[in-house]
N, C-alpha and C positions, 0 to 999 in steps of 0.2 A: 583277823589274827592268824588264821590258818591258810590265808591265800598265798599262793606261789606265783602270782602274776608277775611277769617280767623276769623270772628266774630261769636258769638253765641247770638241769640236773643230769649228771652222768651216772648211769646205773650199769655196773658190770654184771655180766652173766644174765642179760635181759632177754634171752631167746625164749626161755620156758620158766615154769615154776614161780618161785618167789620173785625173782628178778623181773619177769614179765609183768606180774601183778603190780609190783611197785612202780614200774615205768608207767603203766596205764593209770594207776592211782594218782601219781604225781602230776600227770597230764591233766587229769580231771580237776586237780586243785589249782591249775593254771600254769604249770611249768612247761617249758620246752625241754625235749629230751635228747641226750646223746646216748644211743643204744649200743652197748658193747657186746660183742660175741667173739669167740675164737675162730669162727668162720662166718662168711657173709650169707647167713640164712635167717635174717632178722625181719623179713618182709611181713610176717604175720603180726609181730609186735609193733612194727612201724605202722601198719594199718590201724591197729587198735589205738595207738597213741594219737594218730591224726583224727580218728573218729571221736576221741575224747576231747579234741580241741587243741592239741599241742602240735608243735612242729617236731620233726624227728630227723636226726643225723646219725648215720651208722658209723661205728668205729670198730674195725676188725683188728684184733690183736691176740696172739696166743700168749697167755699169761704163764705158761709152763716154763718160760725162760725169763726170769726176772731181770736179767741184764738188758733186755730189749725195752723194758717198760719206760725208763726215764726219757730216752730219746723220742719214743713214740708219743708219750704224754706231752712233752714240750712242743712237738709239732701240733698236737691237738689244741693246746692252749694258744698257739699263734692265731688260730682261727676262731676260737670260742672262749668266752669267759664262763667258767664253771662256778656256779654259786652253791651247788649241792653235790656232794660226792657220796654215792652209795656203793660200798664195797661188798657186793653180794656174791660174786663168782666164787665157786669152790668145787672141790672134788673130794671123794671119799674112797678109801681102800679098806675093805673089811677083811678081817682074819685075825687069828690069835697072834699076839706080839712075837711069840717064839717062832712062828712060821713066816712072819712078814719080812720081805726083803728090804734092804736099805734103799733100793731104787724106788719102791713103793712109798716108803717113809719120805724120801726126798721129793718125790712128785707132789705129795700132799703139802709139804712145807713150801715148795716153790709157788704153788698157786694160792694156797690159803693164808700164807703169812708173808713170805718174802716179797711177792708181787704187790700185796696189799700195802706193805711199808713203802715200797718204791713209788707206787702210784700216789699214795696219800702225801708223801713228802713233796712230790713235784706239783701236784694239784693244790696242795695246801699252802705252798709258798706265796702265790699271789693273793690268796684269801687273807693270810696274815698281813701282807703288805697293804691291802686296801681296807683292812679292819672289819671284815665281815665274811661269813661263810659257814657252811654246815657240812660236817662229815658224819656219815652214819655207817658204822660197821655192822655187818650181819654176823653176830656171834652165834651162840648155841646154848642149849641146856648143858652141853658138854664143856662149856666155859665154867661151869659150876661143879659138874659131876665127872665120874670116871668113864662111864659108858662100858660097853662090852665089845671086845674085838675091833676096836677103832682107836688104837693107841696114838697113831699119828694125827688123826683128825682131832682127837681130844687135846693133845698137846698144842696143836696149832690154834684151836679155839680158846684155850686158856691164854695163850700168848696174845691173841687178838684182844681179849679183855684187858690184859695188861697194857697193850699198846694204846687202847682207847683211853685209859686213865692217864697214861703218861703224856700223850699228845694234848689231852684236855687241859692238864696242868700247864703245859708249855704255851698253849695257844689261847686260852681263855682271856688273858690280859689284852690280847689283840682283837677281841670280839669274835673269835671263831669258836664254835661249839663242836666238840667231838663226843659222840655218844654211840651206843650200840643197841641193837635189838637182838634178843636171844629167843629165837623161835622155839616152840616146843615141837612135838611130833606132828609134822605137816605132810600132807599128801603131795609129794614131789617125786621126781626120779630117784633122788638120793635115798628115799625111804621105801622104795618099791620092794626091796628084798625083805624088809621087816614086815610090810603089809601082806606079802605073799606067804609068809611063814605061819603055818596054822597054829603054832604054839605061841610064838612071840607076839603076833598081832593082837589077840584077845588079852594077853597079859599086859600089854602096853595100854590098850584102850580102856580096860577096866580100872587102871590106876589113874587115869586122867579125870579129875573131878568133873570137867565139862561133859564127860561121857562120849567124846568123839575125837577123832583126829582133826587137826586144824587144816584149813585150806590156805593157799597163798594169799587170798583176799583178806584173810584175818590179820595179816601183817600190815596192811596198807595204812590203816588209821594211825598206828604208831609211827610209821615212816613220815606221813604228812605232818604229824605233830613235831617230830624231831627236825624236819626240814624247814619248818615255818617259824615266823616270829614268836609263836606261842611258846617256843622252847628256848628263848634267848638267855634265860638264866639257868638252864640245865646243862651241866658240864660233867663229863666222865661217868655218865649213868649207863648201866646195863638194864634195859627194859625187857623183862621176860613177857613173852606173849605165848602162853603155854597151857591155857585152859585150866590153870591152877596146879600144874604138876609140881612145881617147887614148893607150893604151900602145903602139900600133903606130907 
């Protein structure tokens, strides 16, 4: 039920952090991987995927210009059938909204929302046509909450939640499931500023019922579930993997 044998998964932002862990975890479940990065430095992830038993193909594309995504994705589809799409790539710009430039706002939207829509629309079209496929968005706790000094990121992640539900409604009749994972506070590059802050780090950690920050590997089980036949009747769901944060 949880096997991904014979499937090919595209994971965006797979060089480090959550994306890298998901790529390796999906390979362990039987999938072959298309590893995306904005530059060609994916050799470490590729080696881990191959060690886990999967094949790996590198796909280099800068998602900061959404207008380039459809053409590049169409070329990729000419060479590969994509059964599972994991929209993981993202950036963050921290700072008070009153001080944030429009350029910073726009940069976050381009990568975290606009390119996600462009890629999902192109990759999702053949899924809908053949009547099967899985799309997994990487949302956030900030798909539910307001956060602090991350207005653009929060707005984008709220929008990703809405896009997840909207596409799920459109594509469920065609046998395609669109769902999202909302990670909690995870030890990644995006959270390094928080973990290095002597005041905010303990304030965050003590509020997590599990009593610790999550690791990228904590997200893998949810991704394998949502990528596999086990989730064939799950549509438009945001699965929080947060150590209990939202329950408190």
